[in-house]
C-alpha positions in Angstrom: 0.2 -21.0 -6.0 -0.6 -24.6 -4.5 -3.7 -22.5 -2.8 -4.9 -20.8 -6.3 -4.5 -24.1 -8.8 -7.9 -24.3 -8.4 -9.4 -21.0 -7.5 -13.0 -21.7 -7.3 -15.4 -24.5 -7.3 -17.6 -23.9 -9.9 -21.1 -24.9 -12.3 -21.3 -25.1 -15.6 -24.4 -23.3 -15.7 -23.0 -19.9 -15.8 -23.1 -18.8 -18.9 -20.1 -17.9 -21.1 -19.8 -13.9 -21.6 -20.2 -12.4 -25.1 -16.9 -10.4 -24.8 -14.9 -12.8 -24.4 -11.4 -11.4 -25.5 -12.4 -8.1 -23.2 -9.7 -6.9 -21.1 -8.8 -10.3 -18.4 -8.2 -9.9 -15.1 -4.1 -10.1 -15.7 -4.6 -7.4 -18.1 -6.5 -5.6 -15.8 -3.9 -5.5 -12.5 -1.2 -4.5 -15.6 -3.2 -1.7 -16.9 -4.0 -0.7 -13.4 0.0 -0.3 -12.2 0.3 2.3 -15.0 -3.3 4.1 -14.2 -4.0 4.0 -10.6 -3.3 7.2 -8.6 -2.8 5.8 -5.6 -0.5 2.6 -6.8 1.4 5.6 -8.4 1.8 7.9 -5.3 3.4 4.5 -3.7 5.2 3.9 -6.3 6.6 7.3 -5.8 7.5 6.8 -2.4 9.4 3.9 -3.0 11.9 5.8 -4.7 12.4 8.4 -2.6 13.1 6.3 -0.2 15.3 4.1 -1.7 17.8 7.2 -1.8 17.9 6.7 1.8 20.9 4.3 0.9 23.2 6.4 -0.3 22.3 9.1 2.5 23.6 6.0 4.7 26.7 5.4 3.0 27.4 9.5 2.5 27.4 10.3 6.1 30.3 8.2 6.7 32.4 9.9 4.0 34.4 13.1 4.3 32.5 16.2 3.6 34.2 19.2 2.7 33.5 22.8 3.3 34.6 25.9 1.3 34.1 29.3 2.6 35.1 32.8 1.1 33.9 35.9 2.0 35.2 40.0 1.5 33.8 43.2 3.4 34.9 46.1 5.3 36.3 45.7 8.1 38.2 47.8 11.3 40.4 45.9 12.9 42.9 47.5 16.1 45.4 45.4 18.0 47.4 46.5 20.9 50.3 44.6 22.3 52.8 46.2 25.1 55.6 43.7 27.6 56.9 42.1 24.3 60.1 41.3 24.1 61.9 43.1 20.9 65.3 41.1 18.9 66.3 41.6 15.7 70.2 41.5 13.9 71.9 44.8 14.0 69.8 46.0 17.3 69.9 45.1 21.1 67.3 42.6 22.6 64.6 45.6 24.4 62.0 44.3 27.0 58.7 46.2 27.0 57.8 47.0 23.5 54.7 47.4 23.0 53.0 47.6 19.4 49.8 49.0 18.2 48.0 48.6 14.8 44.9 50.4 13.6 42.6 49.6 10.4 39.6 51.7 10.0 37.3 50.5 6.8 39.4 48.6 5.7 39.2 45.7 3.1 38.5 41.8 4.4 39.4 38.8 2.3 39.1 35.9 3.8 38.8 31.4 3.4 38.7 28.3 4.9 38.9 24.7 3.3 38.0 22.9 5.5 37.5 18.7 5.5 36.0 16.2 8.2 35.8 12.6 8.9 33.6 11.1 11.1 35.8 8.1 13.1 33.5 7.6 16.1 29.8 9.0 16.3 27.3 6.4 17.8 24.4 9.0 17.4 25.3 8.7 13.0 25.6 5.1 13.7 22.3 5.1 14.4 21.0 7.7 12.3 22.7 6.1 9.2 21.3 2.5 10.6 17.9 3.9 10.5 18.4 4.9 7.1 18.9 1.7 6.2 16.2 0.6 8.4 13.1 3.1 6.5 14.3 2.0 3.0 13.5 -1.5 4.2 10.3 -0.3 4.8 10.2 1.5 1.8 10.7 -1.9 -0.4 8.1 -4.2 2.0 5.3 -1.5 1.7 6.1 -1.4 -2.2 5.6 -5.1 -2.1 2.2 -4.8 0.4 0.7 -2.0 -2.4 1.0 -4.4 -5.2 -0.9 -6.9 -3.2 -3.3 -4.7 -2.3 -3.6 -3.2 -5.8 -4.2 -7.1 -7.4 -6.7 -7.3 -4.2 -8.5 -4.2 -5.7 -8.3 -5.5 -9.4 -9.6 -8.8 -8.4 -12.6 -7.0 -5.9 -13.6 -4.8 -8.9 -13.8 -7.6 -11.1 -15.9 -10.1 -9.6 -17.8 -7.1 -8.4 -18.7 -6.1 -12.1 -19.4 -10.0 -12.8 -21.4 -9.7 -10.1 -23.4 -7.5 -11.5 -23.6 -8.4 -15.2 -24.7 -11.7 -13.8 -27.7 -10.0 -11.8 -28.6 -8.2 -14.9 -28.8 -11.6 -16.9 -30.4 -13.7 -14.1 -33.1 -10.8 -14.1 -33.8 -10.4 -17.1 -33.9 -14.1 -17.6 -36.9 -13.8 -15.1 -38.4 -11.2 -17.0 -38.9 -13.4 -20.2 -40.6 -16.3 -18.0 -42.8 -13.5 -15.8 -44.2 -11.5 -19.0 -44.6 -15.2 -20.3 -46.4 -15.8 -17.1 -48.6 -12.9 -17.4 -50.1 -13.0 -20.9 -51.3 -16.4 -20.0 -52.5 -15.8 -16.9 -54.4 -13.1 -19.0 -55.7 -15.4 -21.9 -56.4 -18.1 -19.2 -58.7 -14.9 -17.5 -60.2 -13.8 -20.8 -61.1 -17.6 -20.9 -62.6 -17.6 -17.0 -60.8 -20.1 -15.8 -58.3 -18.0 -13.2 -59.9 -15.5 -11.6 -58.7 -11.8 -12.1 -56.7 -11.1 -9.0 -53.6 -13.5 -11.0 -53.9 -10.8 -13.3 -52.6 -8.4 -10.8 -49.9 -11.1 -9.3 -48.6 -11.4 -12.2 -48.6 -7.7 -13.7 -47.3 -6.7 -10.3 -44.1 -8.7 -10.4 -43.5 -7.8 -14.0 -43.3 -3.9 -12.7 -41.5 -5.5 -10.4 -38.7 -7.0 -12.3 -39.0 -3.6 -14.5 -37.5 -1.6 -11.9 -34.7 -4.5 -10.4 -33.1 -4.5 -14.3 -33.6 -0.6 -14.6 -31.3 -0.3 -10.6 -29.0 -3.5 -12.1 -28.5 -1.4 -15.2 -27.1 1.1 -13.0 -25.5 -1.1 -10.8 -23.5 -2.3 -14.0 -22.3 1.5 -15.0 -21.4 2.0 -11.5 -19.4 -1.3 -11.3 -17.4 -0.4 -14.9 -17.1 2.6 -14.3 -15.3 1.9 -11.1 -13.5 -0.8 -12.6 -12.2 1.8 -15.6 -11.0 4.3 -12.5 -8.6 2.1 -11.7 -7.2 0.4 -14.5 -7.7 3.2 -17.3 -9.9 1.1 -19.4 -13.0 2.0 -21.6 -16.3 0.4 -20.1 -17.0 -0.8 -23.9 -14.0 -3.2 -23.4 -14.4 -4.7 -20.0 -15.4 -8.3 -20.1 -17.9 -10.2 -18.5 -15.8 -13.1 -16.9 -16.2 -16.3 -16.8 -16.7 -18.8 -13.5 -14.5 -21.9 -14.4 -16.1 -25.4 -14.4 -13.6 -26.7 -12.3 -15.1 -28.5 -9.2 -11.7 -29.7 -8.0 -11.2 -29.1 -4.5 -7.4 -28.3 -3.6 -6.1 -28.6 0.0 -5.5 -26.2 1.8 -2.7 -25.6 4.3 -4.0 -26.0 7.6 -5.1 -23.0 10.2 -1.9 -23.5 11.9 0.2 -23.7 8.8 -1.7 -19.7 7.6 -1.4 -18.3 10.9 2.2 -18.9 11.2 3.0 -17.7 7.7 1.7 -14.5 8.1 3.3 -13.9 11.0 6.4 -14.8 9.5 5.5 -12.5 5.7 2.9 -10.0 6.3 4.1 -7.0 4.9 2.5 -5.0 7.5 4.1 -6.9 10.3 7.8 -6.6 9.0 6.2 -3.2 7.8 6.4 -2.8 12.0 9.3 -4.9 13.0 11.1 -2.7 11.2 9.5 0.5 12.8 10.4 -1.3 16.3 13.8 -1.4 15.4 13.9 2.3 14.0 12.5 2.9 18.0 15.5 1.1 19.0 18.0 3.1 17.1 16.7 6.5 17.8 17.0 5.5 21.8 19.9 4.6 21.4 21.2 7.9 19.8 20.5 9.9 23.1 22.2 7.4 25.6 25.0 9.0 27.6 28.4 6.8 25.8 26.7 7.8 22.2 27.4 11.7 23.3 31.4 11.9 22.2 32.4 11.7 19.1 35.9 11.4 17.3 36.9 13.3 13.9 39.7 13.7 12.0 40.0 17.4 10.7 41.8 18.8 8.3 41.4 22.6 6.9 43.8 25.8 5.7 42.5 29.0 5.8 43.9 32.7 4.8 42.5 35.8 6.9 43.7 39.6 5.6 42.8 42.8 6.2 44.2 46.1 5.0 43.6 49.9 4.7 44.7 53.1 6.7 44.4 53.4 10.2 45.5 55.9 13.5 49.1 55.7 12.5 48.9 55.1 8.5 48.5 51.9 6.8 48.8 49.2 8.1 48.0 45.1 6.3 47.3 42.0 9.0 47.0 38.8 7.6 47.4 35.1 8.8 47.4 31.9 7.2 47.0 28.7 9.5 46.9 24.8 8.2 45.7 21.9 10.5 45.2 18.7 10.5 44.5 16.3 13.6 42.1 14.5 15.8 39.1 16.5 17.0 37.4 14.9 20.3 34.0 15.9 21.2 32.1 15.7 24.7 28.9 17.6 25.3 29.3 18.5 29.4 26.1 20.4 29.4 22.5 20.1 27.3 20.2 21.2 29.5 18.8 18.5 30.3 17.2 18.1 26.7 19.3 14.8 26.2 18.0 12.5 29.0 14.5 14.2 28.3 15.1 12.6 24.7 16.3 9.0 25.8 13.3 9.2 28.0 10.8 9.9 25.1 12.3 7.1 22.8 12.3 4.3 25.3 8.2 5.3 25.7 8.2 5.3 22.0 9.5 1.9 21.7 7.1 0.5 23.8 4.2 1.9 21.8 5.9 0.5 18.9 5.8 -2.7 20.7 2.2 -2.7 22.0 1.1 -1.6 18.0 3.0 -4.6 16.6 1.0 -6.7 19.4 -2.4 -5.2 18.6 -1.7 -6.0 14.3 -0.8 -9.3 14.8 -3.8 -9.9 16.4 -6.1 -8.4 14.3 -3.6 -9.8 10.9 -4.5 -13.6 12.5 -7.9 -12.8 13.0 -7.8 -11.9 9.2 -6.4 -14.8 8.2 -8.4 -17.5 10.5 -11.4 -15.6 8.7 -10.4 -16.0 5.2 -9.2 -19.2 5.9 -12.6 -20.3 7.2 -14.3 -18.3 4.6 -12.8 -20.8 2.1 -13.5 -24.2 4.3 -16.8 -23.4 5.1 -17.5 -21.7 1.9 -16.9 -24.6 -0.3 -18.8 -26.2 1.5 -21.4 -23.2 1.1 -21.4 -23.8 -2.8 -21.8 -27.1 -2.8 -24.9 -26.4 -0.5 -26.4 -23.9 -2.3 -25.6 -26.3 -5.4 -28.3 -28.2 -4.3 -30.5 -26.2 -3.5 -30.1 -24.6 -6.7 -31.2 -27.6 -8.2 -34.2 -28.5 -6.0 -35.2 -24.7 -7.0 -35.0 -25.7 -10.6 -37.1 -28.7 -10.2 -39.7 -27.3 -8.2 -39.7 -24.3 -11.0 -40.3 -27.3 -13.5 -42.8 -28.7 -11.1 -44.9 -25.3 -10.7 -44.9 -24.7 -14.2 -46.6 -28.4 -14.7 -48.7 -27.6 -12.1 -50.0 -24.5 -13.6 -50.2 -25.0 -16.7 -52.7 -27.9 -15.3 -54.3 -26.0 -12.7 -53.1 -27.7 -9.8 -51.0 -24.4 -9.2 -51.6 -20.5 -8.4 -49.6 -18.2 -10.4 -48.3 -16.6 -7.5 -46.9 -19.9 -6.5 -45.6 -20.0 -9.8 -44.2 -16.4 -9.9 -42.7 -17.3 -6.4 -40.6 -20.6 -7.8 -39.3 -18.0 -10.8 -38.4 -15.7 -8.0 -36.7 -18.4 -5.8 -34.3 -20.3 -8.6 -33.0 -16.6 -10.2 -32.2 -15.9 -6.2 -30.5 -19.5 -5.6 -28.9 -18.6 -9.0 -27.3 -15.6 -8.1 -26.9 -17.2 -4.2 -24.4 -19.6 -5.9 -22.3 -17.5 -8.0 -21.9 -14.9 -5.0 -20.6 -17.6 -3.0 -18.2 -19.0 -5.9 -17.1 -15.1 -5.6 -16.9 -15.4 -2.1 -14.6 -18.5 -1.7 -11.7 -16.7 -4.3 -11.9 -13.5 -2.6 -10.6 -15.1 0.2 -8.1 -17.3 -1.1 -6.3 -13.7 -2.3 -6.7 -12.5 0.6 -5.5 -15.5 2.5 -2.6 -15.1 -0.4 -2.0 -11.5 0.5 -2.3 -11.7 4.6 0.6 -14.3 3.6 2.4 -12.4 2.0 2.5 -14.1 -1.3 -0.4 -12.5 -3.8 1.8 -11.6 -6.7 1.9 -12.0 -10.4 2.0 -16.1 -10.5 -1.3 -15.5 -8.2 -3.0 -13.7 -10.2 -2.2 -15.7 -13.8 -3.3 -18.8 -12.3 -6.4 -17.6 -11.7 -6.9 -15.7 -15.1 -5.5 -19.1 -16.9 -8.4 -20.4 -15.2 -11.1 -18.2 -16.0 -9.1 -17.7 -19.6 -9.6 -21.6 -20.0 -13.5 -21.6 -19.4 -13.5 -18.9 -22.1 -12.0 -20.7 -24.8 -13.7 -24.2 -24.4 
């Protein structure tokens, strides 16, 4: 907010657009949130990844599994050396029991409940799911910032295209007037024929430039409409604010610190590093034993005819207890995965440092773009004033015969170029302010609303 209370030092000579009530910056950004496919994809990704928190919680809840089946089964049992005893019978040793079922009917079911108690690999996995949800929230914020920046850039691209076309048409009027005056002067014999050729060449050149500018406007309108879904007939030709009050930027050191602490891309990279560390923890030796509370009940039955006549084998089982699992040999997979994870941690650290350097360089460039840009705007304003003074003097000198037609045409061209240069420099400062806010992680609704309020105030004045 503080950065953008006065976004662009500008000139009062920039014309107010005729479509003052068309789509403004905030409306364009709001429309883009509903229309832009890239933003829609980011939103879908965010919503999908946020389910990871539920998945993380679910991993530590009990799991209950039911299995059941029927089929055809052969069964044969043979027991020898058994001891037999029953009421009314004497105890007998060396007893044998044989049963047999051929193509019997088999039925079975099992109900198993399992509750993890100690599982370091599972703990790392749940932490990774939570970290991925954290990354999704940061990435969603970054997607909003990127969309806001894209909307502003296309909004200002359209501004430059429209202003270029306006200034060329303004110059065309002046050059055509000079051309007509040159033809009249030539007929009177006061100037050579070369002056008419120079003026006519400049007229045709401007016509070609206007056609190119009109095409550029149409392209910029289409790009803006593609992003926002707005009709090109409803796009506003925006107005640069008549506000020369410079605002105090934070120091370069503070801007760099804010980027280091709040930049979404850096925060995502730090989260990736934490996730890589959790991946390594999953494959440490001490993480391999697991303890679970297990409860199960089951029933198995096979019945039919066999070698000894009709037979039936059935079993009921119930169990509740604690299960300890210790992998004794994994073929080297665990140690290999741990080594891989360690190297991936080093990779994430190096990528994070590279990203930090790049973002700090971009922050420095944006900060300098604002500070130097404001001075550049002030210098270009003075250059524009000098160009206009030169143009007035050249027009007077041309009417008195002291200046050639070529000098007049060059003065007209220089005045147009200097005015357009001011507009471009003003917009460059505005874009750099938005980029600095985005790098600092503070480009949001309020930032665009402040900028839009400055623009709207100028339209309504």
